[in-house]
N, C-alpha and C positions, 0 to 999 in steps of 0.2 A: 503494499500500500505506500502511496506516494505520502511524504511529509507535507504536512498542510502550512501556508502561510496564515500566522495565528497575528491578528489585530485586537489589541485592548480598546473598549469602547466605554465612555463614561458620560456622553452627552456633551462634552465640551466642543467649543469650535474646532480645535487643533485635532481632536479625536475622530471629527468626521472627515478632515483631511486626510488622515492617518487611514480611515476605512476604505476612502476612495483609491488612494495608493496601493494598498493592499489587496483590493478587489480588482484592480487594473493588473497589477502583477500577477495574481493567482490566474487571470485568465489568459494573459501573455503567455505565462510559463506553463500552462496545463496542470496546475496544481490546485487541491482543493482548499477553501477559505474557511478557517475557524474564527468566528467572532466570540469574543470572550469578554464578559463583565464581571468584574471580580467585586462579590459584596462582602463589604468588611463587617465581622460579626458583631461589633461595637453599636453598628447603628440600629436604631430602634426601628421595629416593624411598623409603630404607629407613631406619627410625629408628636413630640411633647404638647401638650396644650390643645391638640387638636379636637375640635366637636363636629358632630354631624358626620356625615358620609365623606371620608377623605380617602385617598389614593393611599394605599399601605407601600411599604418597600418593597415588597415582592412584586406587586403590581407594577411599581414604576420600572424595577428591572426588567419584568417581562416586557413590558410598552417600549422600552429602550433597546432591547434586542430584535423586538419584531420590526420596529422601524429601522434598526442597522441592517437587519437582512434584506428588508424592502430595498433600502437605498444601495445596497452591494448588488443586488441583482438589477438594479438599473444601469449601474456601472459594467457590471460584467455578467451579462445574462447567460453565458454559457459555462459559467463556474458552478462547482459542487459548492455548496454552501452549507454550513452548520452552524449552531450557537451553543452556548454554554454559560451558565452561571456558575462561578466556582465561588467558594467563602475563604476568606482569608485576608493577609496583608497583601497589598496590591503588588509590590516589587517580589515577593517571596512565591507567589502564585504565579507571575508571569516567568520568572525563573525557571519554576517546574514546566510550565508549558515549553518553554525553550528546550526541554530535555529531549523533546519528540518533534518539535517544530523544523521547518525549513528556515524561517525567518519569524522575528516577533517584531511587530511593527506598532508602534506607539506615536502618539501626539507629543508634541513639545511641552505642551502645558495642560493640565487637567484642571479640576474645579478647587483643588487643595492648594495651600500654601499662599504665596504672594504673586498676585497676577501681574505685577510689573516686571518679573523675573522672565528672561527669555527660555531658560530651559528647566523643566521641573525636576522634582526629585526622582520621578518613575524613570525618565530617561537615563538621567545619570546613574541610577541605582542597577538599571539593567545593561547598560553598556559595558562592556568588558568582565562580567560575571556571567553573561547568559551563555548556554550551550549551544546557540546559534546565532547566526548574525542578527544584529538589532537595527531596525531602522527607525530613526526619529524623523517625524515630520512636523514641521514648523508651518509651512505653507507649500502650496503645490505651483510648480512653473507654470506660469501663464500660457505659455505657447512651447512647445516641444523643442528643445534645441538640438536633440538629435546626437547628444554627446554626453559620455558619461565620464567624470574624473576621478582617478584614483590617486592617492599619495603612496610613493614607494620610496623606501630606503634600505631594501635588501633583507629587512629583518624577518624573521618566520611569520609574524602577524601580516607584515606585509605583503608577503607571497600570497596568504590566504585571503587577503584582501583583493589581490590582483585577480585571484581565480574568480572570486565573487564578482568584481567588475567585470571580467571577461563574460561570465554567464549572463550578467545583466545587458550587456552590449549587444550580445547573440540574440537574446530574446528580443531587444527592441530594435535590432537593425541599426545600431548606432556606432558610431567612431568612439574609440577610447582613447583618452588623453592620460598618460602618466606623467606625474609631476614627480621629478627626483631633485632633492636638494642633499647639500653637504650636512655632516652631522655638525650638532651644535651643542655647547657645552651644558652640563647639568645646571652650573651655577653660571648665571649670566652677569656681566657688569653692568647691563643694562635695567633701570628699575622696574620694568614691566617683562623683562626677559625677551624682548622681540627686537634685538639688534642684529646687525651684521653678524654673519656667519664666518666661523673661523676657517681657515685652510684647512683640510682634512684628505685624507684617502677617500677617494671617491669609488664606490664599486662600478665596475665596467655595466652599464645597465644595458648597453646594446647585447651584449653576451648573454646576459640574464633573461632578456626579452625573446631570444631567438626561440627556444622552445615552446613560448606562448603563443608566439606568431604561427609558428608550424601546426599546433593544436587548433587555432582559431586563425585558418587563413582568409576567411571571409570578412575579417574585422579590420577596419582601418585603425591601425595603432599607432599614436603618435606620442613618441616620448620627447618630454622637456625637461630641461636641467633648469632649476632656479636658485638663484643666489639669495633671495630672500628668506626670511622664517618661514617654514611652512605654513603656520596659521594663515596669515594675510595672504599669501599667496593661493592657499585652496579657498579661502574665502572670496578671493577675487574671482577665481575661476568658476566659484558657483552662481556667480551673475548668469551666467550663459550656460550652465549644464542642467541637465534633469536629475542627476544624482552625484553625490560626492562619497566615495568609498574610502575608508581609513582602516588600519589595524588599529587594535585595542592599546598596543604597546609598539614603541620603535626601538631604536637602537640606543638612546640616549635616556636618562632619567632614571627613576629608581626600579629595579626590576621586581621590587615585591609589591609595588603599585599595580593594579589591575588596568587601571585608565591612565594613559600617558596624557603629557601635555597638549599634544598637538590633536590628538582625538577629542580630548576635553575643550580645547579652544574652538576646533571646528564645530563643534556641536552648538556652541553659543554664538557663532559668527555666520555661520552658512545661510545662503539666501535660497537653498533648495533642500530637499531632503537628505540626511545623511545615514550611511550605512556604516556601521562599525562591526568589525569582524574581530572577534576577540580571541584569546589565547586559549579558551575553553571550547573552541569550535570543535564539533566532532568531525573527523576524516572519515570521508567514504570509502 
């Protein structure tokens, strides 16, 4: 049985965008779509202070899933769609979903927390810790750009990100732009860490990409060397991209941290959906 695209919904605006992205991706790649709403156990079935006939929590959850499934069918009429209500903490339950999912998709901001923040706790909590790629959707590209962008530094996570990006490009019949930069120091002399990159030994990206070009001969693959810090470079490229793909961890930074500074930075700055492919990804 094919692994499903799992999308978490909570009725927030970015969750609807995530649902649209997930439905279209499922149809494009011929995968089932699983729509999940996490019901937190500490929420009351009946609103406090409610009088008369009021919608219960169970009824609200059922209505949300029914509406989500109807929307998904409009976006992807050919997809196999299922829905589920699961009970528990949102991040933990979506991590569990990632154990059998092809991809987990979430909106960048839910109803909880501070609405002014660009990225919510769920996206940050999943990225780098899930066992499948995690796609965080803030907004959908207004027009299909026909380009996927992937950040590549030669690390194991970057190789997994490149593999995922190539699969996405193949399904979309898009070109793939590989942005490759020189390594940067863990401790930067610049206040915000986005200063010039030092001269360092640069992996031969051309040699590394030969095997991938042979595996995906129909994809236009463009390799670009960047001299800027990866975060602003990827953010700039995201303005004209349909998707940015990064590995959860690169070559720099603290190896004990599951989410690196580049993946963390682009999640906050990207103008298009971001896929984070983590160190825990299952290999087929």
